[in-house]
C-alpha positions in Angstrom: -52.1 -129.3 -99.2 -55.4 -131.2 -99.2 -56.5 -131.7 -95.6 -59.4 -134.2 -96.2 -58.6 -136.1 -93.1 -61.8 -136.2 -91.1 -63.2 -139.5 -92.5 -60.0 -141.2 -91.7 -58.9 -139.8 -88.3 -62.0 -140.7 -86.3 -61.7 -144.4 -86.8 -62.8 -146.2 -83.6 -60.5 -149.3 -84.4 -57.3 -147.2 -84.3 -55.0 -148.0 -81.4 -52.8 -144.9 -81.7 -52.6 -142.3 -79.0 -51.3 -139.7 -81.4 -53.1 -137.2 -83.5 -53.8 -139.0 -86.8 -54.2 -135.7 -88.6 -50.5 -135.1 -87.8 -49.6 -138.5 -89.2 -51.4 -137.8 -92.4 -49.8 -134.4 -92.7 -46.3 -136.0 -92.6 -47.0 -137.4 -96.1 -47.1 -133.9 -97.5 -43.9 -132.5 -95.9 -41.5 -133.8 -98.6 -41.3 -135.8 -101.8 -41.1 -139.6 -101.8 -38.2 -141.3 -103.5 -38.4 -144.9 -104.8 -36.6 -147.7 -103.0 -36.7 -151.4 -103.8 -40.5 -152.0 -103.5 -41.5 -148.9 -101.7 -41.2 -145.1 -101.4 -39.5 -143.2 -98.7 -39.0 -139.5 -97.6 -35.2 -139.2 -97.4 -33.2 -138.0 -94.4 -35.8 -138.1 -91.7 -36.5 -134.6 -93.0 -39.7 -133.7 -91.3 -39.0 -132.0 -87.9 -38.0 -128.7 -89.5 -40.8 -128.6 -92.0 -43.8 -128.2 -89.7 -43.9 -131.7 -88.2 -44.6 -131.5 -84.5 -44.1 -135.2 -83.9 -40.3 -135.6 -84.3 -38.0 -137.4 -86.6 -40.2 -139.5 -89.0 -39.0 -142.2 -91.3 -41.9 -142.3 -93.7 -42.5 -145.2 -96.0 -45.2 -145.8 -98.5 -45.8 -149.4 -99.6 -47.7 -149.7 -102.9 -50.7 -152.0 -102.8 -51.7 -151.3 -106.4 -49.8 -151.7 -109.7 -50.2 -148.0 -110.5 -47.3 -147.2 -108.1 -45.3 -150.5 -108.2 -41.7 -149.4 -108.0 -40.4 -152.4 -109.9 -42.7 -151.7 -112.9 -41.9 -148.0 -112.8 -38.2 -148.6 -112.6 -38.4 -150.7 -115.8 -40.3 -147.8 -117.4 -38.3 -144.8 -116.0 -34.9 -146.4 -115.5 -32.5 -143.5 -115.1 -34.9 -140.9 -116.6 -35.1 -138.3 -113.9 -38.0 -136.4 -115.5 -40.0 -139.6 -115.5 -39.3 -140.1 -111.7 -40.1 -136.5 -111.0 -43.5 -137.0 -112.6 -44.1 -140.1 -110.3 -43.0 -138.0 -107.2 -45.4 -135.2 -108.2 -48.2 -137.6 -108.7 -47.7 -139.1 -105.3 -47.5 -135.6 -103.7 -50.8 -134.6 -105.4 -52.8 -137.6 -104.0 -55.6 -136.9 -101.6 -55.7 -138.8 -98.3 -58.4 -141.1 -99.7 -56.2 -141.8 -102.8 -53.2 -142.5 -100.6 -55.3 -145.0 -98.7 -56.4 -146.6 -101.9 -52.9 -147.0 -103.4 -50.7 -147.4 -100.4 -50.2 -148.8 -96.9 -47.6 -146.9 -94.8 -45.2 -147.3 -92.0 -43.9 -144.2 -90.1 -41.2 -144.7 -87.5 -41.3 -141.7 -85.2 -38.7 -140.6 -82.7 -40.5 -138.0 -80.4 -39.0 -134.6 -80.2 -38.1 -135.1 -76.5 -35.5 -137.6 -77.6 -33.9 -135.3 -80.2 -31.1 -132.8 -80.0 -30.4 -130.1 -82.4 -27.3 -130.7 -84.5 -27.0 -128.0 -87.2 -23.6 -129.2 -88.4 -24.9 -132.7 -89.4 -26.8 -133.8 -92.5 -30.0 -134.1 -90.5 -30.6 -131.2 -88.1 -32.1 -133.3 -85.3 -30.5 -136.5 -84.0 -31.6 -138.8 -81.2 -30.2 -138.8 -77.7 -29.5 -142.3 -76.3 -31.5 -144.1 -75.1 -34.5 -143.1 -77.1 -37.9 -144.5 -78.0 -39.2 -145.0 -81.5 -42.8 -145.8 -82.3 -43.8 -147.7 -85.4 -47.2 -146.5 -86.8 -48.8 -148.5 -89.5 -51.5 -147.4 -91.9 -53.3 -150.4 -93.4 -56.5 -150.0 -95.4 -57.2 -146.6 -94.0 -56.7 -147.6 -90.3 -53.8 -146.4 -88.2 -52.3 -148.6 -85.4 -49.2 -148.5 -83.4 -47.3 -151.8 -84.0 -44.3 -151.5 -81.8 -42.4 -149.1 -79.5 -38.6 -149.7 -79.6 -36.3 -148.6 -76.8 -33.0 -147.9 -78.7 -29.5 -147.7 -77.3 -26.3 -147.0 -79.2 -25.4 -150.6 -78.9 -28.6 -152.1 -80.5 -29.5 -149.3 -82.9 -28.2 -151.0 -86.1 -29.9 -154.3 -85.2 -33.2 -152.5 -84.6 -32.9 -150.8 -88.0 -32.1 -154.2 -89.7 -35.3 -155.6 -88.1 -37.3 -152.7 -89.3 -35.9 -153.1 -92.8 -37.0 -156.8 -92.7 -40.4 -155.8 -91.6 -40.8 -153.3 -94.5 -39.6 -156.0 -96.9 -42.2 -158.4 -95.6 -44.9 -155.8 -96.2 -43.7 -155.1 -99.7 -43.8 -158.9 -100.4 -47.3 -159.1 -98.9 -48.8 -156.5 -101.2 -46.8 -157.1 -104.4 -48.9 -158.4 -107.3 -52.0 -158.6 -105.1 -54.1 -156.4 -107.4 
């Protein structure tokens, strides 16, 4: 793993109270899979892979054509080796290259809100009510955009709002280059 974080973690304009080095490390814990307009690490898979922050829904939003999911989908279609090459290329990017090609959103549920559930698909699941922070990386700068307090009753609605937010960021950066 390339740990070239220093130039990016000491940004005085950042509004996060979390270790930005840990946020950048999350990008390297698993492979990103394409979605419609962005890439995502599946299954909130980070807590058991060295991530000290908690469940992390990690999303990369392309801001250059090189990783545009729509263009790559038309090229790769159902060709799994082609997609594997794209995933490997993203995994090999340095932090500086990630900042050049992507903005990111990481929704984090802190470990104190998680319970161990070995019999479920994801090994850690939230205890209600819980808080989820939305960290955004735009043009090399981290900020915390929102902290959600989530109950069982409103969880689905919060996730719909988060999906709309991601879609708005995808549209903002699509074809910008």
